[in-house]
C-alpha positions as CSV (number, residue, x, y, z in Angstrom):
1,M,17.4,-3.2,20.7
2,S,16.5,-3.6,16.8
3,V,19.1,-4.9,14.8
4,I,19.7,-2.6,11.6
5,P,19.8,-5.0,8.3
6,E,22.8,-4.5,6.0
7,A,21.8,-3.1,2.8
8,R,21.0,-5.7,0.0
9,E,23.5,-5.5,-2.9
10,T,21.7,-7.4,-5.2
11,C,18.0,-7.2,-6.1
12,Q,15.2,-9.3,-4.8
13,G,14.1,-10.1,-7.8
14,C,16.3,-11.7,-10.1
15,G,19.6,-11.6,-8.0
16,S,21.3,-9.0,-10.1
17,G,24.1,-6.5,-8.7
18,N,23.4,-3.6,-10.9
19,L,21.4,-1.5,-8.6
20,H,21.2,2.1,-8.9
21,P,20.5,4.2,-5.8
22,V,16.9,6.4,-6.6
23,V,16.4,8.0,-3.2
24,D,17.2,8.2,0.4
25,L,14.6,8.8,3.3
26,G,16.8,8.1,6.5
27,V,16.5,6.2,9.2
28,V,12.5,6.1,10.4
29,P,10.6,3.9,12.7
30,L,8.1,1.5,11.3
31,A,5.5,3.1,9.4
32,D,2.9,0.9,11.0
33,A,3.8,0.3,14.5
34,L,1.9,2.7,16.6
35,V,2.8,4.0,19.8
36,D,0.7,3.3,22.8
37,P,0.9,6.6,24.9
38,A,1.4,5.1,28.4
39,R,4.7,3.4,27.2
40,P,7.7,5.0,28.2
41,P,9.3,7.6,26.1
42,D,12.5,5.1,25.1
43,P,13.8,5.6,21.1
44,E,11.7,3.7,18.8
45,P,13.2,0.9,16.9
46,R,14.2,2.9,13.1
47,F,15.2,1.0,10.2
48,P,17.5,3.1,7.3
49,L,14.7,3.5,4.2
50,A,16.8,3.9,0.9
51,V,15.8,2.7,-2.3
52,A,17.4,1.2,-5.6
53,F,16.6,0.4,-9.5
54,C,17.8,-2.8,-11.0
55,A,19.0,-2.1,-14.2
56,D,18.4,-5.5,-15.2
57,C,14.7,-6.7,-14.3
58,L,13.7,-3.0,-14.4
59,L,12.7,-3.2,-10.4
60,V,12.4,-0.6,-8.2
61,Q,13.2,-1.7,-3.9
62,V,13.8,-1.1,-0.4
63,R,17.7,-1.7,0.4
64,H,17.0,-2.9,3.8
65,H,14.4,-5.8,4.5
66,V,12.9,-5.6,8.0
67,P,11.5,-9.4,9.2
68,P,8.3,-9.8,7.7
69,Q,7.1,-10.8,10.9
70,T,7.8,-7.5,12.4
71,L,6.0,-6.0,9.7
72,F,2.6,-7.6,9.6
73,V,1.8,-9.7,12.4
74,D,3.7,-7.6,15.5
75,N,3.0,-3.9,14.6
76,Y,0.3,-4.1,11.5
77,L,-3.6,-2.5,12.1
78,Y,-4.5,-1.8,9.0
79,F,-7.8,-2.6,8.6
80,S,-9.8,-2.3,4.8
81,S,-13.4,-1.9,5.5
82,Y,-12.6,1.5,6.8
83,S,-12.5,3.3,3.8
84,R,-16.0,3.5,1.9
85,D,-14.2,3.9,-1.6
86,L,-12.2,1.4,-1.2
87,L,-14.9,-0.7,-0.4
88,E,-17.0,0.5,-3.7
89,H,-13.2,-0.7,-5.5
90,A,-13.2,-4.4,-4.2
91,R,-17.4,-4.5,-4.9
92,R,-16.8,-3.3,-8.5
93,H,-13.4,-5.5,-9.0
94,A,-15.5,-9.0,-7.7
95,S,-18.2,-7.8,-9.8
96,G,-16.4,-7.6,-13.0
97,L,-14.7,-11.4,-11.9
98,I,-18.0,-12.3,-11.4
99,E,-19.0,-11.9,-14.8
100,S,-16.1,-12.0,-16.6
101,R,-15.4,-15.5,-15.2
102,K,-18.6,-17.1,-15.1
103,L,-18.6,-17.8,-10.9
104,G,-20.3,-20.1,-9.4
105,P,-20.9,-22.5,-6.5
106,D,-18.4,-24.9,-7.9
107,S,-16.0,-21.9,-8.2
108,L,-12.9,-21.0,-6.0
109,V,-11.6,-17.8,-5.8
110,V,-8.4,-17.4,-3.3
111,E,-7.4,-14.0,-2.2
112,I,-3.8,-13.5,-0.3
113,A,-3.8,-10.5,2.0
114,S,-7.5,-10.7,2.1
115,N,-7.4,-8.4,5.6
116,D,-10.8,-8.2,7.4
117,G,-12.7,-10.1,4.1
118,Y,-13.4,-6.4,3.0
119,L,-13.3,-7.9,-0.6
120,L,-13.9,-11.9,-0.2
121,R,-17.1,-11.1,1.0
122,N,-18.6,-9.7,-2.5
123,F,-18.1,-13.8,-3.7
124,A,-18.8,-15.2,-0.5
125,E,-22.3,-13.2,-0.9
126,A,-23.1,-14.4,-4.2
127,G,-22.5,-18.2,-2.8
128,I,-19.2,-18.7,-4.5
129,P,-16.2,-20.0,-2.2
130,V,-13.9,-18.2,-0.9
131,L,-10.4,-18.6,0.7
132,G,-8.2,-15.7,2.6
133,I,-4.9,-16.1,3.6
134,D,-3.6,-13.1,5.7
135,P,-0.9,-13.3,8.7
136,A,-2.1,-10.5,10.7
137,P,-4.5,-12.0,13.9
138,A,-6.8,-9.4,14.2
139,Q,-7.7,-9.1,10.3
140,A,-8.0,-12.5,9.7
141,A,-10.5,-12.9,12.9
142,A,-12.4,-9.6,11.5
143,A,-12.6,-11.9,8.0
144,R,-13.7,-15.0,10.0
145,E,-16.4,-12.8,11.9
146,I,-18.1,-12.1,8.5
147,G,-18.0,-16.0,6.9
148,V,-14.7,-15.3,5.1
149,E,-12.5,-18.4,5.2
150,T,-8.7,-17.0,6.5
151,L,-6.0,-18.9,6.8
152,E,-3.9,-17.1,9.0
153,E,-0.2,-17.6,7.0
154,F,2.0,-16.1,4.9
155,L,1.7,-17.1,1.4
156,D,4.7,-19.5,-0.1
157,E,5.2,-22.3,-2.5
158,R,4.9,-24.7,0.5
159,V,1.2,-23.3,1.7
160,A,0.4,-22.9,-2.0
161,E,0.3,-26.9,-2.9
162,R,-1.2,-27.5,0.7
163,I,-3.6,-25.7,-0.5
164,V,-4.5,-27.3,-4.1
165,R,-3.9,-30.7,-2.2
166,E,-6.9,-29.8,0.2
167,R,-9.0,-27.6,-1.9
168,G,-8.0,-27.9,-5.5
169,H,-6.8,-25.1,-8.0
170,A,-8.1,-21.7,-7.3
171,D,-10.2,-20.1,-10.6
172,V,-9.4,-16.6,-9.4
173,V,-6.3,-15.9,-7.4
174,V,-6.6,-12.2,-6.3
175,A,-3.6,-10.3,-5.3
176,N,-4.5,-6.7,-4.1
177,N,-1.1,-4.2,-2.8
178,V,0.4,-7.4,-1.7
179,M,2.8,-8.3,-4.3
180,A,5.3,-4.7,-2.8
181,H,4.6,-6.9,0.6
182,T,6.8,-9.8,0.1
183,P,10.5,-9.7,0.0
184,D,10.7,-12.7,-2.7
185,P,8.8,-11.3,-5.1
186,L,9.7,-14.5,-7.7
187,G,8.7,-16.6,-4.7
188,F,5.5,-15.2,-4.0
189,A,4.9,-15.2,-8.1
190,R,5.7,-18.4,-8.2
191,S,3.0,-19.7,-5.7
192,L,0.4,-17.7,-7.5
193,A,1.3,-20.0,-10.6
194,T,1.0,-22.9,-8.4
195,L,-2.1,-22.1,-6.8
196,L,-3.4,-21.3,-10.3
197,A,-5.9,-23.2,-12.1
198,P,-5.1,-23.6,-15.4
199,G,-7.8,-21.7,-17.6
200,G,-7.8,-19.2,-14.3
201,V,-6.5,-16.1,-14.0
202,A,-5.1,-14.0,-11.3
203,T,-5.2,-10.2,-10.8
204,I,-2.1,-8.2,-9.2
205,E,-2.8,-4.7,-8.2
206,N,-0.3,-2.0,-6.6
207,A,0.3,1.0,-6.9
208,S,2.1,2.4,-9.6
209,V,5.5,3.3,-9.7
210,R,5.3,5.5,-12.7
211,E,2.4,8.0,-10.6
212,L,4.7,7.2,-7.6
213,V,7.7,9.2,-9.2
214,R,5.6,11.6,-11.5
215,H,3.8,12.9,-8.6
216,G,5.9,12.5,-6.0
217,E,4.1,10.2,-3.9
218,F,7.5,9.8,-1.7
219,D,5.4,8.5,1.5
220,T,4.0,5.7,-0.1
221,I,7.7,4.3,0.4
222,Y,8.1,2.8,3.8
223,H,9.6,-0.8,4.6
224,E,6.6,-3.1,4.8
225,H,6.3,-1.9,0.6
226,F,9.7,-4.1,-0.4
227,S,8.9,-3.1,-3.9
228,Y,7.5,-1.1,-6.8
229,F,6.0,-2.1,-10.0
230,S,6.1,-0.7,-13.8
231,T,4.2,-3.0,-16.2
232,L,7.4,-3.8,-17.3
233,A,8.9,-5.0,-14.2
234,M,5.8,-7.0,-13.7
235,D,6.0,-8.5,-17.2
236,S,9.6,-9.4,-16.5
237,L,9.2,-11.3,-12.9
238,L,5.5,-13.1,-14.2
239,R,7.8,-14.6,-17.1
240,R,10.2,-15.9,-14.7
241,A,7.7,-17.3,-12.4
242,G,5.9,-19.3,-16.0
243,L,3.0,-17.0,-15.8
244,R,2.1,-14.7,-18.8
245,L,0.8,-10.8,-18.7
246,V,-2.4,-11.0,-20.5
247,R,-4.6,-7.3,-19.3
248,V,-3.4,-4.6,-17.4
249,E,-6.0,-1.7,-16.3
250,K,-5.2,1.5,-15.1
251,L,-6.9,2.2,-12.0
252,P,-7.1,6.0,-9.9
253,I,-7.2,4.4,-6.6
254,H,-3.8,5.6,-4.1
255,G,-3.0,7.9,-6.0
256,G,-2.1,5.7,-9.6
257,S,-2.5,1.8,-9.5
258,L,-2.4,-0.8,-12.2
259,R,-4.2,-4.0,-12.1
260,W,-2.4,-6.6,-14.1
261,F,-4.0,-9.8,-14.8
262,A,-2.3,-13.3,-15.2
263,A,-2.7,-16.6,-16.2
264,H,-0.7,-19.8,-17.5
265,E,-2.1,-19.2,-21.1
266,G,-3.6,-17.3,-23.7
267,E,-2.1,-14.2,-25.4
268,P,-1.9,-10.6,-24.2
269,D,-4.3,-8.0,-25.1
270,A,-3.5,-4.7,-26.6
271,S,-3.3,-3.1,-23.0
272,V,-0.1,-4.9,-22.5
273,A,1.4,-3.3,-25.2
274,A,-0.2,-0.1,-25.0
275,I,1.6,0.4,-21.5
276,I,4.8,-1.4,-22.1
277,E,5.1,1.8,-24.6
278,E,4.1,4.3,-22.6
279,E,6.3,3.3,-19.7
280,R,9.2,2.6,-22.4
281,A,8.7,6.1,-23.4
282,D,8.6,7.5,-20.4
283,G,11.8,6.3,-19.6
284,L,10.9,3.9,-16.8
285,A,13.3,1.7,-18.3
286,E,16.7,3.7,-17.3
287,P,17.6,4.9,-13.8
288,D,17.4,8.6,-14.5
289,F,13.6,7.9,-14.7
290,Y,13.9,7.8,-11.1
291,L,16.3,9.9,-9.7
292,S,13.6,13.0,-9.8
293,L,12.3,11.6,-7.0
294,D,14.7,12.5,-4.7
295,R,14.1,16.3,-5.4
296,R,10.5,15.9,-4.9
297,V,11.4,14.9,-1.5
298,R,13.6,17.7,-0.6
299,S,10.6,20.2,-1.9
300,V,8.5,18.5,0.5
301,R,10.4,18.1,3.3
302,E,11.0,21.7,3.2
303,R,8.0,23.1,1.5
304,L,5.2,21.6,4.4
305,P,6.9,22.6,7.7
306,A,7.3,25.9,6.9
307,L,4.0,26.7,5.3
308,I,2.2,24.8,8.4
309,A,4.7,27.3,10.6
310,R,3.4,29.9,8.6
311,L,-0.1,28.7,9.7
312,R,0.4,28.7,13.2
313,A,2.3,31.5,13.5
314,G,-0.3,33.7,12.3
315,G,-2.8,32.1,15.2
316,A,-4.0,29.6,13.3
317,S,-5.0,26.0,15.0
318,V,-3.8,22.7,12.8
319,A,-5.0,19.1,12.6
320,A,-4.2,16.1,10.4
321,Y,-6.7,13.1,9.2
322,G,-5.4,9.8,8.4
323,A,-3.3,7.6,10.5
324,A,-1.9,5.7,7.2
325,A,1.2,4.3,7.0
326,K,2.3,7.1,4.3
327,A,0.7,9.5,7.1
328,A,4.3,8.2,9.4
329,I,6.4,8.7,6.7
330,L,5.3,11.7,5.6
331,L,5.8,13.4,9.0
332,N,8.5,12.0,10.2
333,V,10.7,12.4,7.1
334,T,9.4,16.2,7.2
335,Q,9.8,16.3,11.0
336,V,6.1,17.3,11.4
337,D,5.3,16.9,15.4
338,T,3.2,17.8,18.1
339,G,4.7,21.2,17.9
340,L,3.4,21.9,14.8
341,I,-0.2,19.5,14.6
342,D,-2.2,18.9,17.7
343,F,-3.7,15.0,16.9
344,V,-4.6,12.8,13.8
345,A,-8.2,11.9,13.4
346,D,-8.8,8.4,11.8
347,R,-12.0,6.1,11.6
348,N,-10.1,3.2,12.4
349,P,-10.8,2.6,16.0
350,H,-8.4,-0.2,16.4
351,K,-5.4,3.2,16.2
352,Q,-7.4,5.5,18.1
353,G,-6.0,6.0,21.4
354,L,-2.4,5.4,19.9
355,C,0.4,8.0,18.5
356,M,1.4,8.3,15.5
357,P,5.3,6.2,15.5
358,G,8.4,8.8,15.6
359,V,6.6,11.9,16.1
360,R,4.5,10.8,18.9
361,V,1.3,12.7,17.2
362,P,-2.2,11.7,19.3
363,I,-4.6,9.4,17.1
364,V,-8.6,10.1,17.5
365,A,-11.9,9.6,16.4
366,P,-13.0,12.1,13.8
367,E,-15.5,13.4,16.3
368,A,-12.9,15.2,17.8
369,I,-12.8,17.8,14.7
370,R,-15.9,19.0,15.6
371,E,-15.1,19.0,19.0
372,R,-11.9,21.1,18.9
373,R,-12.9,22.7,15.4
374,P,-8.9,23.6,14.3
375,D,-8.9,26.1,11.2
376,Y,-6.6,23.7,8.9
377,L,-6.8,20.0,8.4
378,V,-4.3,18.3,6.8
379,V,-4.9,15.4,4.7
380,L,-2.1,12.8,5.3
381,A,-4.0,9.9,3.1
382,W,-4.0,12.0,0.5
383,N,-5.1,8.9,-1.7
384,F,-8.4,9.3,0.0
385,A,-9.0,12.7,0.1
386,D,-12.1,13.0,-2.1
387,E,-13.8,10.5,0.3
388,I,-12.7,12.6,3.5
389,M,-13.2,15.8,2.2
390,R,-16.7,14.7,1.4
391,Q,-17.1,12.9,4.9
392,E,-16.0,16.1,6.7
393,A,-18.1,18.5,4.1
394,W,-19.1,20.6,7.4
395,Y,-15.8,21.4,7.9
396,A,-15.2,23.1,4.5
397,E,-18.7,24.6,4.8
398,E,-17.9,26.2,8.3
399,G,-14.9,28.0,7.2
400,G,-12.1,25.2,8.2
401,R,-9.7,24.6,5.5
402,F,-7.5,21.7,3.7
403,V,-3.9,21.2,3.2
404,I,-2.7,18.6,1.0
405,P,0.7,17.8,1.3
406,V,1.7,15.9,-2.2
407,P,2.7,16.0,-4.5
408,E,3.1,19.8,-3.3
409,P,1.9,21.5,-0.4
410,R,-1.3,23.3,-0.8
411,V,-4.3,24.9,0.8
412,V,-7.8,23.9,-0.7
413,G,-11.4,24.6,0.5
């Protein structure tokens, strides 16, 4: 039986008790805890999923913490290399750092949450020493198979100090989509500071909480994501960790992301002040901005199952694409189950043959779309909708239509 964690009453970033409720998605299963269909139909562990805003350090955060071991070791089947767009995004990121930082054989690049080596392989192939850190056994093993040295651990200050003793400081530290995955963001930021060479740079990439709220991307809220960052919150966090925010880039990936550049020294360029000014003008320093998310959740919760039910009532068959964590949240919050969609197709073979948590929709290979020819395909991994629709262009050419569920359910194609 799972133990339900108590709701936190203090901010995980600064310790303040000045928390304001934002949205409550109910009690849901863990997003990455895919289910073996041979397993007895016992109730799956479910946990409350509610979000709050800290009015002191401006960090948006989940209220109930599930242990990281449960999230990222026992139930984690995400492999980055199955998305071509993400691989290209990583290649451009690596190339830009190699050129701008003049990296070479005497440099060291460390990536936190390096997954299957999808990004570090770009540095390694250029002859630059790399080190990955990732606690997930299957992903760490996959990285080693392609020649990316990987420590199978969670990063903390103790691990960072050991790496510095054994390997020296890192010229570049990459932390893509991982700052949100730690229950102790300040400790994580201090670990980055420990790893980073005096003249080095750390790049931190995460989905933008401004875009999450503005576009109603509530399905990117799940237990693995402990925090949701604005530049205002990131700047506050880095300052407390002894780092300086020196640059910010806007990125289209994952529905709108930000890449923050942190260093021990140096003056911020114009991008930092510009984005901070934008965020303040949009209201990101106040709780009212975040409250609009609840209205968007209610809208999708009502409209998506109604749309699919209407299609099915007309005799159409409906399937879905993308067994991502966000898909699990979307399906469970909207209660779209096997009565509404027949299967979820996904390119990741580690997920095929399993079922989506909670709703128990089977996960199959994309070839099933050709074999079974559903009339409609719900793009659950909507952040890669363009890539998915390119991959399945034949489907639209032969009369199939796509359903994009967020920010408002709509039929395209």
